[in-house]
N, C-alpha and C positions, 0 to 999 in steps of 0.2 A: 485505118489500122492494120496490120496486114492479118493474114490468117496466125502466123508465126505468133506474132505477138499475143494474139489473143487467147493464142495456145499455151505460152509461157505464162500470161499473166493468169490465167487459170489454173496452171500447175505452183505457182507462186503462190498463189491464197488456200492450193490446198494442202502444200506444204505448211505454210501458215498455221491453218485450221486445226493440223494433227500435232504440231509442234505445243500447242494451245491447250489439247488435248492432254498431250501426254504430259505436258508440265501439272494443269489440274490435278492427274490422277497421281504424278508420284509425288508430287508435294498435298496430301489431304490434309483438313484440319477435323479433329476430333473434338467432344465435350469428354471432359474428364470431372468431375461434381462440381459445374459450372466453368470452370475453366477451357477456351479456346487450347489444343494443343497440335502446333505442328508437326508434319509428320516427312520424310520420305520414304519412301519405298518401291517397287521395280514388282512386288510379288502380287497387286492391286490388280494386275492385269488377269483375266481370267479365273480368279479367285471369288467363288460365289458364298463359300460360308466362311471367308477369312483371311486374315492374310498377316505375315511379320511387319513389321516398321522401327523404323530406327528415328528416334525425338529429334527434334529438331531444336534446339535451346534448353537452357533450364526451368523447371518448374516447381513449386512448392505445392502443393495437393493438400486442401483439408480433407479428409476425410471422417465418418461417422467414428472412429476406433483411432485418432490422432493424425497425423502428416504422414507425407508419400512424395519424395524428393523424388524427381526424375532428373539425370543430366543430359547435356547433349550428348547423341546419338547413344542413349541407353536403348534397347530391342522389345518391345511391348505388340501382344498380336490384339487385333484389331478381329472385330466380328459386331454386326448390324450397329455400324458405325461409331460403336463407342469402346473403349478401353475392356478389353476381354480378360489378360492373363497379363499379370509380369513375373516373366521368369528369375529362379534363385541367383542364372549365372550376373543378372544386373547389380546384387546386392554382395555379391561376391567379388565381382572387379571393381567396387568401389564406381559404377554408372548410375547405382541408384541406392536409396536409404531410408530408413522410416524408424517414425518415433509409436506405434503402436498398442495400445493396451486394451485391452479387451478384457471387461469385469474386473478389473485391477489384476489381470493377467500382462507382464511385462512381456511383448514376443522379442524372442532374438532376434537378427539381423539376416539371418540365411534362411530364408522363407521363399516360396513363393506364391504369389498372392493372386486369387481368382475373384471374378466380379461378375453380377449377374442385372440385369434390368427387371426381374420379373420376382415379388409384385413391385420392387423400385427399386433404382440402382444402387448397389451397395455391394460390401465385400461379401464372399461366399463362402469360401476355402479359402485356410490360409495353410499352405502344407509346407513342416518345415524338415530339413536336415538331422540324419541322426544324432541320439544322443547331446539334444540342445535343450536345455532345461527349462519349463514353463512354471512359476509357482503359482498354487490355484490355492487361496485359501491358508496360505502358508504351509503348503506340502507339495512338494519338489515333482514332476513329474517329467517323463521323457517321453510328451505324443508325437505320434506320425503326421495326426493330421488337425485343426479346428474348426468345423465346419458352424456357418452363421444361418440361424434363419431356414434351414433346408427343411419341411416339412413331407418332402418328398422319400428323404431317407430315413427320420426320426421327428416322433414327434416330443421337439425339445425345442428352446431358444438357440442353447450352442450343444454342440457334440465332440467333446473330444475323443478321439478314436484313435485305435493302436497302440496304444501305450504303455511303458512300467511304470509302476514307484520306484524311488528313486531309494526311499526305505521299505525296511522287511516286515514294521508291522506301524499300520496305525489306530488311533485310539479317537470312537466320536464320541462326543460331546454325554450320552449317557453311559459312559465305559465300554458301550460294546465296543469287544476290539478287531481287528481284521490283519489276518494272515497274510502279507498282498510279495512274499519275495516270488512268488510264480506267474504272479496276474500277470495278463496282459491282457487287456478288452479294453472297452471304452467308459466312460461319462459322459452321463445324458445331463442337462442343467436345466429342469423344467421351469422356469420365473414366473409363468401364468399359475400353475400350480404351489408353487412354493414348495420344489421337491429336488431331489439329487436321485440319477441311480447309475448304479457301478452293474456294467453287465461285463460278463462270463464267471469263469470258473474264480469264484472267491472261497477263502476260509473265514467264517464267520466266529466269533465265543461272545452269544448276549448274556447282560449281567446277570449273575447269579450261576449263568454255567461252568461247568469244571474243561471239557474239551472242545474243539474247534469242530463246527458241522460246516458241511460243504454247500455252497450254494450255487445259483446261476445267476440269477441277478439280487441287487437289495435295492430297497429305496429308502433315503433316507432324509431329515432335514437341508437346505442348506449351508454350506461353511462345515461341512463337517456334523451336521449335527444331529440328533437323535434317529435313533433306526424307527422306520415306518412298520416295513413289513418286506420279504425276503423269498425267491421264489428258489425251493429244494434242488437239487440236484440229482437228478435219478438216472440212473446207470442204466 
């Protein structure tokens, strides 16, 4: 075999190895709730923190809160070899859909969904587009985000943040009245301690009182139950 032929064979082998490497890198598979999802991406090269990828094929994924359907060529964010985020554009464009229900709250379609791997893989944030209604134990809200099991940001199982009420007045189970027409804050749902907490400027009229008092936060029983305690607003 001549030197020229040996060089040509080495070159062809090198090209073949590079092609195999490129295909493997451009067509990764990631695990999503036990399902192996095939992807296509050119963003993986040189990106160590994460990359966007297009889904190849159709998948129906069963999560802890219901199903998420990913259709062919929907775009997702991958981090640490797992699905890290599904952007709202997928749901708007019909490339994805979901049937998520969190603590009996039916989640609207136009959302971005983020996932975490610590302490275990699951949904961590559901970010809603503006003016989408979520009904919490019979009371309609317009939330910005729903955070789940995020102990770093809130000592609660569920943190519904940045929301306004649809109604102007809420009545708790013990007849405590909440004037919420100007309320914009958060609701912490602590399942372990069987308590809910509203945070931010809120007007409260307890049973027997004739005027509303301004509170910084109030704690009450689940499902808009009896008033427990509150932190008065101090100017």
